[in-house]
C-alpha positions as CSV (number, residue, x, y, z in Angstrom):
1,M,8.3,-42.4,-2.7
2,A,4.6,-42.2,-1.8
3,G,2.1,-42.3,-4.5
4,P,-0.4,-39.6,-5.1
5,A,-3.2,-41.3,-3.0
6,T,-0.9,-41.3,-0.1
7,Q,0.5,-37.9,-0.6
8,L,-3.3,-36.5,-0.8
9,E,-4.1,-38.3,2.6
10,D,-1.2,-36.9,4.3
11,R,-2.1,-33.5,3.2
12,R,-5.6,-33.3,4.7
13,P,-7.3,-29.8,4.8
14,V,-6.6,-27.7,7.7
15,L,-9.2,-26.0,10.1
16,L,-7.4,-23.6,12.2
17,L,-9.3,-21.8,15.2
18,V,-7.8,-18.8,16.8
19,L,-9.3,-18.1,20.3
20,D,-8.4,-14.4,21.2
21,G,-6.9,-13.7,24.3
22,I,-7.7,-17.1,26.2
23,R,-5.0,-17.9,28.8
24,P,-3.4,-21.2,28.7
25,D,-4.0,-22.0,32.3
26,V,-7.6,-21.0,31.8
27,M,-7.9,-23.4,29.0
28,R,-6.1,-26.0,30.7
29,A,-8.4,-25.6,33.7
30,A,-11.3,-25.9,31.8
31,V,-10.3,-29.0,30.2
32,R,-9.1,-30.8,33.5
33,A,-12.6,-29.8,35.1
34,G,-14.3,-31.6,32.1
35,D,-16.0,-28.1,31.1
36,A,-14.3,-28.1,27.7
37,P,-14.8,-31.6,26.4
38,S,-14.3,-30.9,22.7
39,F,-10.8,-29.2,23.4
40,A,-10.1,-32.0,25.8
41,A,-10.8,-34.6,23.1
42,L,-8.6,-32.8,20.7
43,A,-5.9,-32.5,23.1
44,E,-6.0,-36.3,23.9
45,H,-6.0,-37.2,20.2
46,G,-3.1,-34.7,19.0
47,E,-0.7,-32.6,20.7
48,A,-1.0,-30.1,23.3
49,V,1.5,-27.1,24.2
50,W,0.7,-25.0,26.9
51,D,3.6,-22.7,27.1
52,C,3.8,-21.4,23.7
53,A,5.2,-17.9,23.2
54,S,3.3,-14.7,21.5
55,V,5.0,-11.7,20.2
56,F,5.9,-8.5,21.7
57,P,3.9,-6.3,22.2
58,S,1.4,-9.2,23.0
59,I,-1.4,-7.1,21.6
60,T,-4.2,-8.5,19.2
61,P,-3.3,-6.8,16.1
62,A,0.5,-7.6,16.3
63,A,-0.3,-11.1,17.2
64,T,-2.9,-12.1,14.9
65,A,-0.5,-10.6,12.1
66,A,2.1,-12.9,13.3
67,I,-0.3,-15.8,13.1
68,A,-1.3,-15.0,9.5
69,T,2.3,-14.1,8.2
70,G,4.7,-16.1,10.5
71,R,6.7,-12.9,11.1
72,P,7.1,-10.7,14.4
73,P,6.0,-7.1,14.5
74,A,9.3,-5.9,12.7
75,G,8.5,-8.4,9.7
76,S,4.7,-8.0,9.4
77,G,4.7,-4.3,9.9
78,I,1.7,-4.4,12.4
79,V,3.2,-3.4,15.8
80,G,0.3,-2.7,18.0
81,H,-3.3,-1.1,17.8
82,A,-1.9,2.0,17.6
83,W,1.6,3.5,16.4
84,Y,3.1,6.9,15.4
85,D,3.7,7.4,11.7
86,R,6.8,9.5,11.6
87,R,6.6,10.2,7.7
88,E,3.0,11.4,8.1
89,G,3.5,12.9,11.4
90,E,0.4,11.3,12.8
91,M,-1.1,8.5,14.9
92,V,-2.4,5.5,13.2
93,I,-5.1,3.8,15.5
94,Y,-6.7,0.4,14.3
95,G,-9.2,0.3,17.1
96,A,-9.7,-0.8,20.7
97,K,-12.1,0.7,23.2
98,T,-15.1,2.7,22.2
99,E,-13.3,5.8,23.8
100,T,-10.3,5.2,21.6
101,V,-12.5,4.8,18.6
102,L,-14.4,8.0,19.0
103,A,-11.1,10.1,19.9
104,G,-9.5,8.9,16.9
105,G,-12.5,9.4,14.4
106,P,-14.8,6.5,14.0
107,I,-14.6,6.6,10.3
108,R,-10.7,7.0,10.3
109,V,-10.4,4.1,12.8
110,F,-12.7,2.0,10.7
111,H,-10.8,2.5,7.7
112,N,-7.5,1.8,9.3
113,H,-8.9,-1.5,10.7
114,V,-10.6,-2.8,7.7
115,W,-8.7,-1.3,4.8
116,R,-5.3,0.3,5.8
117,M,-4.0,-2.5,7.9
118,N,-4.2,-5.1,5.5
119,R,-3.8,-3.1,2.3
120,D,-1.2,-0.6,3.1
121,D,0.6,-1.2,6.4
122,L,1.0,-5.2,6.3
123,L,4.7,-5.8,4.9
124,A,4.6,-9.6,4.7
125,P,2.6,-12.1,2.6
126,T,-0.2,-13.8,4.6
127,I,-0.9,-17.3,4.8
128,F,-3.8,-17.1,2.3
129,E,-1.4,-15.4,-0.3
130,T,1.3,-18.0,0.2
131,L,-1.1,-21.0,0.1
132,H,-2.6,-19.6,-3.0
133,R,0.5,-19.2,-4.6
134,G,0.9,-23.2,-4.1
135,G,-2.7,-24.0,-5.4
136,V,-4.2,-24.2,-2.1
137,E,-7.4,-22.1,-1.6
138,G,-8.5,-20.5,2.0
139,A,-11.6,-19.3,3.8
140,C,-11.7,-16.9,6.6
141,V,-14.3,-15.8,9.2
142,H,-13.6,-12.6,11.1
143,F,-9.9,-12.8,11.3
144,P,-8.5,-9.2,11.0
145,I,-5.6,-10.1,8.8
146,R,-6.9,-11.8,5.9
147,R,-5.2,-10.2,2.8
148,G,-5.5,-12.6,-0.1
149,P,-5.8,-12.7,-3.9
150,Y,-9.6,-12.2,-4.4
151,E,-11.7,-9.0,-4.3
152,H,-14.6,-8.9,-1.9
153,P,-17.3,-6.2,-2.3
154,V,-18.8,-4.3,0.5
155,R,-22.4,-5.7,1.4
156,M,-23.5,-2.9,3.6
157,R,-25.5,0.1,2.0
158,A,-24.5,2.4,4.6
159,V,-20.8,1.7,4.0
160,E,-21.1,1.8,0.4
161,G,-22.7,5.3,0.4
162,Y,-20.0,6.6,3.0
163,L,-16.8,7.0,0.6
164,L,-14.8,10.2,1.3
165,G,-13.1,11.0,-2.1
166,G,-11.4,7.7,-1.9
167,R,-9.2,8.5,1.1
168,F,-11.3,6.5,3.7
169,L,-13.1,3.3,3.3
170,G,-13.8,1.6,-0.1
171,R,-16.1,-0.7,-2.2
172,S,-14.0,-3.8,-1.6
173,V,-11.2,-5.5,0.3
174,E,-8.8,-8.3,-0.8
175,G,-8.8,-11.6,0.9
176,P,-9.0,-15.5,0.5
177,K,-11.4,-17.2,-1.8
178,E,-14.1,-17.1,0.9
179,Y,-14.2,-14.2,3.2
180,Y,-16.7,-13.4,5.9
181,L,-17.0,-10.4,8.4
182,G,-20.4,-10.1,9.8
183,D,-22.7,-8.4,7.6
184,L,-20.1,-6.0,6.0
185,F,-18.5,-8.6,3.9
186,Y,-19.7,-12.4,3.0
187,T,-18.7,-14.4,0.0
188,R,-22.0,-16.1,-0.2
189,R,-25.3,-16.0,2.0
190,T,-25.3,-18.4,4.6
191,G,-28.7,-17.7,6.2
192,V,-27.3,-16.1,9.3
193,N,-26.6,-12.7,7.7
194,G,-28.6,-9.5,8.6
195,F,-30.9,-8.3,11.3
196,K,-32.9,-11.7,11.4
197,G,-29.9,-13.7,11.3
198,S,-27.2,-14.5,13.9
199,G,-26.1,-11.0,13.9
200,G,-27.8,-7.9,13.2
201,L,-27.8,-4.4,14.4
202,H,-28.2,-5.5,18.1
203,R,-25.0,-7.6,17.8
204,S,-22.3,-5.6,16.3
205,I,-23.6,-6.1,12.6
206,G,-23.1,-9.8,12.9
207,I,-19.5,-9.5,14.2
208,N,-19.6,-11.9,17.0
209,D,-18.7,-15.5,18.0
210,E,-22.2,-17.1,17.5
211,Y,-22.1,-15.8,14.0
212,A,-18.6,-17.2,13.3
213,A,-19.6,-20.6,14.6
214,A,-22.7,-20.6,12.3
215,V,-20.8,-19.6,9.5
216,G,-18.2,-22.1,10.2
217,E,-20.7,-24.9,10.5
218,R,-22.0,-23.9,6.9
219,L,-18.7,-24.1,5.6
220,L,-17.7,-27.5,7.0
221,E,-21.1,-29.0,6.2
222,E,-20.7,-28.0,2.5
223,G,-17.0,-29.0,2.3
224,A,-14.6,-26.2,3.2
225,E,-11.8,-24.8,1.3
226,P,-8.4,-26.7,2.0
227,F,-7.5,-24.0,4.5
228,T,-10.3,-22.7,6.9
229,L,-9.5,-20.1,9.5
230,I,-12.3,-19.3,12.2
231,Y,-11.7,-16.4,14.8
232,F,-13.5,-16.2,17.9
233,F,-12.8,-12.9,19.9
234,Q,-15.2,-12.5,22.9
235,G,-13.3,-14.4,25.2
236,D,-10.6,-11.4,25.1
237,Q,-13.4,-8.9,25.5
238,I,-15.0,-10.6,28.4
239,A,-11.7,-10.7,30.3
240,H,-11.1,-7.2,29.6
241,R,-14.3,-6.2,31.3
242,E,-14.9,-8.9,33.9
243,G,-11.5,-10.8,34.4
244,L,-10.3,-14.4,34.3
245,A,-13.0,-16.0,36.0
246,A,-15.6,-14.8,33.6
247,Q,-13.2,-16.0,30.7
248,R,-12.9,-19.5,32.4
249,R,-16.8,-19.6,32.3
250,Y,-16.7,-18.4,28.6
251,V,-14.5,-21.3,27.6
252,S,-17.4,-23.5,27.9
253,R,-19.4,-21.7,25.4
254,L,-16.2,-21.7,23.1
255,D,-16.0,-25.4,23.5
256,G,-19.8,-25.4,22.3
257,Y,-18.9,-23.7,19.2
258,A,-16.1,-26.2,18.6
259,A,-18.5,-28.9,19.2
260,R,-20.8,-27.5,16.7
261,L,-18.1,-27.3,14.2
262,F,-16.7,-30.9,14.9
263,A,-20.2,-32.0,14.2
264,A,-20.7,-30.2,10.9
265,A,-17.7,-32.3,10.0
266,G,-19.3,-35.6,11.0
267,G,-18.1,-35.7,14.6
268,L,-14.5,-35.6,16.0
269,G,-13.4,-38.8,14.7
270,S,-14.5,-38.1,11.3
271,L,-13.1,-34.6,11.5
272,L,-9.9,-35.8,12.7
273,E,-9.8,-38.5,9.7
274,R,-10.7,-35.8,7.2
275,Y,-8.9,-32.7,8.6
276,A,-5.8,-31.5,10.2
277,V,-6.8,-29.3,13.2
278,L,-5.1,-26.5,14.9
279,V,-6.6,-24.4,17.9
280,V,-4.4,-21.5,19.3
281,S,-4.6,-18.5,21.4
282,D,-2.8,-15.2,20.4
283,H,-1.9,-13.8,23.9
284,G,-2.9,-14.0,27.3
285,H,-4.5,-11.8,30.0
286,D,-3.0,-10.1,33.1
287,P,-5.3,-9.3,36.1
288,L,-5.0,-5.5,36.7
289,L,-4.5,-4.1,40.2
290,P,-8.0,-2.1,41.3
291,R,-8.0,1.3,41.3
292,R,-4.2,1.7,41.0
293,G,-3.1,-0.3,38.0
294,Y,-2.9,2.5,35.5
295,V,0.4,3.9,34.4
296,D,-0.3,7.5,33.7
297,L,2.3,8.8,31.1
298,S,0.4,12.2,30.9
299,S,2.4,13.8,33.4
300,G,5.6,13.4,31.1
301,L,9.1,11.7,31.7
302,S,11.9,13.5,33.4
303,G,13.8,15.5,30.9
304,F,11.4,14.8,27.9
305,R,8.6,16.9,26.8
306,L,5.8,14.4,26.1
307,S,3.1,14.2,23.4
308,L,0.2,12.0,24.0
309,G,-3.4,11.3,22.6
310,P,-4.8,10.6,19.2
311,R,-3.4,13.8,17.7
312,A,0.2,13.6,19.2
313,A,3.1,14.6,17.1
314,L,6.8,15.4,17.5
315,G,7.6,19.0,17.1
316,P,9.1,22.1,18.6
317,S,7.0,21.5,21.8
318,A,7.5,17.8,22.0
319,D,10.5,15.7,22.6
320,A,8.7,12.4,22.4
321,V,5.5,10.8,21.3
322,A,4.0,8.1,23.8
323,V,1.9,5.4,22.4
324,P,0.2,3.4,24.9
325,N,-0.8,-0.3,23.5
326,G,-2.2,-1.9,26.8
327,R,0.4,-3.4,28.9
328,A,3.2,-2.0,26.4
329,A,3.9,1.4,25.4
330,L,6.1,2.8,22.4
331,L,8.1,6.0,22.5
332,Y,8.9,7.7,19.7
333,L,12.0,10.5,20.2
334,R,12.9,13.5,18.3
335,E,16.4,12.2,19.2
336,P,16.9,8.7,18.8
337,A,20.3,8.7,20.5
338,L,18.6,9.5,23.6
339,A,16.8,6.2,24.1
340,G,18.9,5.0,26.9
341,A,18.0,8.5,28.8
342,A,14.6,8.0,27.9
343,A,14.5,4.3,29.1
344,A,16.0,5.6,32.5
345,A,13.3,8.1,32.9
346,A,10.4,5.8,32.1
347,L,11.6,3.2,34.6
348,G,11.2,5.7,37.2
349,R,7.4,5.6,36.9
350,R,5.5,3.2,39.2
351,G,4.1,0.2,37.0
352,V,7.1,0.3,34.4
353,D,8.8,-3.2,34.5
354,V,11.0,-3.3,31.5
355,A,12.5,-0.7,29.1
356,A,14.1,-1.8,25.8
357,W,15.9,0.0,22.9
358,R,18.5,-0.7,20.0
359,E,21.8,0.8,19.7
360,G,24.9,0.1,17.7
361,G,23.7,-3.4,16.4
362,W,22.9,-4.4,20.0
363,F,19.4,-4.7,21.8
364,F,19.3,-3.3,25.3
365,A,16.9,-4.2,28.1
366,R,17.0,-2.7,31.6
367,R,14.6,-3.7,34.6
368,D,15.4,-3.2,38.5
369,G,18.6,-1.4,38.0
370,R,20.0,-4.4,35.9
371,E,20.9,-4.1,32.3
372,V,21.6,-6.6,29.6
373,S,22.4,-6.2,25.9
374,F,22.1,-9.0,23.4
375,R,22.5,-9.8,19.7
376,P,21.8,-12.9,17.6
377,G,24.3,-15.2,16.2
378,G,26.5,-15.9,19.4
379,A,27.3,-19.3,21.2
380,L,24.7,-19.2,23.6
381,R,21.4,-21.4,22.8
382,D,17.9,-20.8,24.0
383,P,15.2,-23.4,24.2
384,L,13.8,-22.8,21.0
385,G,17.1,-23.0,18.9
386,G,18.3,-19.2,18.8
387,R,21.7,-18.4,19.2
388,W,22.9,-15.1,21.0
389,E,25.7,-13.1,22.5
390,L,25.0,-11.8,25.9
391,R,26.7,-8.8,27.7
392,G,25.6,-7.4,31.2
393,D,23.4,-8.8,33.7
394,P,21.0,-11.6,32.3
395,G,18.9,-11.2,35.3
396,A,17.4,-8.1,33.9
397,L,15.2,-10.2,31.5
398,D,15.2,-13.3,34.2
399,L,17.5,-15.2,32.2
400,R,19.6,-18.2,33.6
401,V,22.8,-19.1,31.9
402,F,24.1,-22.6,32.3
403,G,27.2,-23.3,30.0
404,D,25.9,-22.4,26.6
405,A,22.6,-22.8,27.4
406,I,20.1,-19.8,28.1
407,L,16.7,-20.7,30.2
408,Y,13.9,-18.3,30.1
409,G,11.9,-17.1,33.3
410,D,9.3,-14.6,33.7
411,Y,9.7,-13.3,30.3
412,P,9.3,-16.2,27.8
413,D,11.2,-16.2,24.5
414,A,12.3,-12.5,25.5
415,L,15.4,-12.0,23.3
416,E,13.4,-13.1,20.0
417,R,10.4,-11.2,21.0
418,L,12.3,-8.0,22.0
419,R,14.3,-8.2,18.7
420,G,11.1,-9.2,16.6
421,C,9.8,-5.7,18.1
422,L,12.8,-3.3,18.2
423,Q,13.8,-3.9,14.7
424,S,11.0,-2.1,13.3
425,P,11.1,1.8,13.1
426,R,7.4,1.5,13.4
427,S,7.9,0.4,17.2
428,G,9.6,3.6,18.1
429,D,13.1,4.2,19.9
430,V,12.0,2.7,23.1
431,V,9.6,0.3,24.1
432,L,7.9,-0.2,27.6
433,S,6.6,-3.3,29.4
434,A,4.4,-2.9,32.3
435,A,4.7,-4.9,35.6
436,P,2.0,-7.4,36.5
437,G,-1.1,-5.5,37.6
438,Y,-0.6,-2.5,35.4
439,S,-1.4,-1.1,32.1
440,F,-0.5,2.0,30.2
441,G,-4.2,2.0,28.7
442,E,-4.9,3.4,25.2
443,V,-4.0,6.5,23.2
444,S,-7.3,8.0,24.2
445,G,-6.5,7.7,28.2
446,A,-9.2,4.9,28.5
447,F,-8.2,1.7,30.0
448,H,-9.7,-1.8,30.8
449,A,-11.2,-2.3,34.3
450,A,-10.3,-6.1,34.9
451,S,-7.3,-7.2,32.9
452,D,-5.1,-6.2,30.0
453,H,-2.3,-7.5,27.8
454,G,0.7,-6.4,25.6
455,S,3.5,-7.0,28.0
456,L,6.8,-9.0,27.9
457,H,5.8,-10.9,30.8
458,A,4.5,-14.5,31.0
459,S,1.1,-13.6,32.2
460,D,0.2,-12.3,28.9
461,S,2.7,-13.6,26.7
462,E,2.3,-17.4,27.1
463,V,-0.5,-19.1,24.8
464,F,-1.5,-22.6,24.0
465,A,-1.8,-24.7,20.8
466,L,-3.8,-28.1,20.5
467,A,-3.0,-29.7,17.2
468,S,-3.7,-32.9,15.4
469,G,-2.4,-33.8,12.2
470,V,-0.2,-30.6,11.9
471,R,2.8,-29.6,13.7
472,A,2.2,-27.9,17.0
473,P,3.7,-24.4,17.2
474,R,6.0,-23.3,20.1
475,R,5.7,-19.6,18.9
476,I,2.6,-18.1,17.2
477,T,5.0,-17.0,14.5
478,E,5.1,-20.7,13.7
479,V,1.4,-21.2,13.1
480,A,1.8,-20.1,9.3
481,P,4.9,-22.0,8.9
482,S,3.4,-25.1,10.2
483,V,0.2,-24.8,8.0
484,V,2.3,-24.2,4.8
485,E,4.6,-27.0,5.7
486,H,1.5,-29.4,5.9
487,F,0.7,-28.4,2.2
488,A,3.9,-28.3,0.7
489,G,4.2,-30.1,-2.5
490,A,0.8,-31.6,-2.5
491,A,-2.4,-31.4,-4.6
492,V,-5.2,-30.7,-1.8
493,G,-8.8,-31.2,-2.3
494,R,-11.7,-29.7,-0.3
495,G,-12.9,-31.3,2.9
496,L,-15.4,-33.7,1.4
């Protein structure tokens, strides 16, 4: 049995970088072209997985919750950037485009994103909570799913003074031992807060990638907590606005941020001796067709009276509520038994690729006139070890069956990802996935111009993982288990 010194050496502190929305082929192209030398060096010294699978919907809140909890949307409770709360009869919006924030009410959406999502809606323990129970503390910079055992007070007077009877906002949030979110929350001053710092009023109150890198540098220079998570989100925004070529250019800047973090830890060699490092993206991006890539559900579905928008609700005048989530959409029916009929009606719309629902213990998916049903526990095995029973036409999900083996095609890990969505009542009764080039937009009716994500398709569902000193995941739901497994049974010091 290994002694304490060996045990400690085997349980180095972990640095996790999450790069929002960076497609694996975009990152791989930058690495091959020499435009991302820091990420290339990490891949060379460790392990690179270029076909890791996101969750469905492959939308940021659901994906970041999967990374932080190890659970799919049905387990984490976070199913998208908007969903319909049947119990309250109202839409829950965590935020997306400015038009959606304004339509949903800025204070309410701000409250949902910062307070409600972690405090009320998150059903599974986060990696920070799990590690804390094992004696391992954490630090978090900008990551949206950060619930933990420590209380962090609001640092902005404008927010402190805008508490509406306790329903919206609050004086603090719960997070890991160290938590940084621009000028809104910071455990201690780092010299990059405020108007004269890295962020300030001209740069989204400090919530930007430059700020994240600057805070990360300080944490690593001082000796970070045993687990440190730093989130870079602007590559996603750039792809939404300008497309994948712009994202490809931004990867070079992300690599520069990584180089600064590595240098703060003494350089790559020193970093890899002292830390286990994991770099992952949470979803990809699919380029939208110009001028015709929007799937407009406002005209309704044949046979169903549809309610849409930030104030949509089921009622006497509405048989269904539709909640767009980028390249996915959630349908909530007054009569759930009509899920198959609603799926058929939705598939009649241009740009709708896959419709899926749950019925009688089976999961159903329909595409191009083909239908397959499935449930876990059968004799067929998929590449990630799942066992399934299939009925109908596997081609509905581009599945290929050879003997007792299932191979995935254009819809990676489709069976597990659909199950991980449809098991939650928060996901509605029918989930829709858009065809390549199309998007359902957002609950406000706004949509992105260049690219979007959220679907079941590989274009926005495949991600990458670069790992050294920690097991590389094949699904983003394996990130938290991989880190927890790394620390299991060890007393771990700070990264000094």
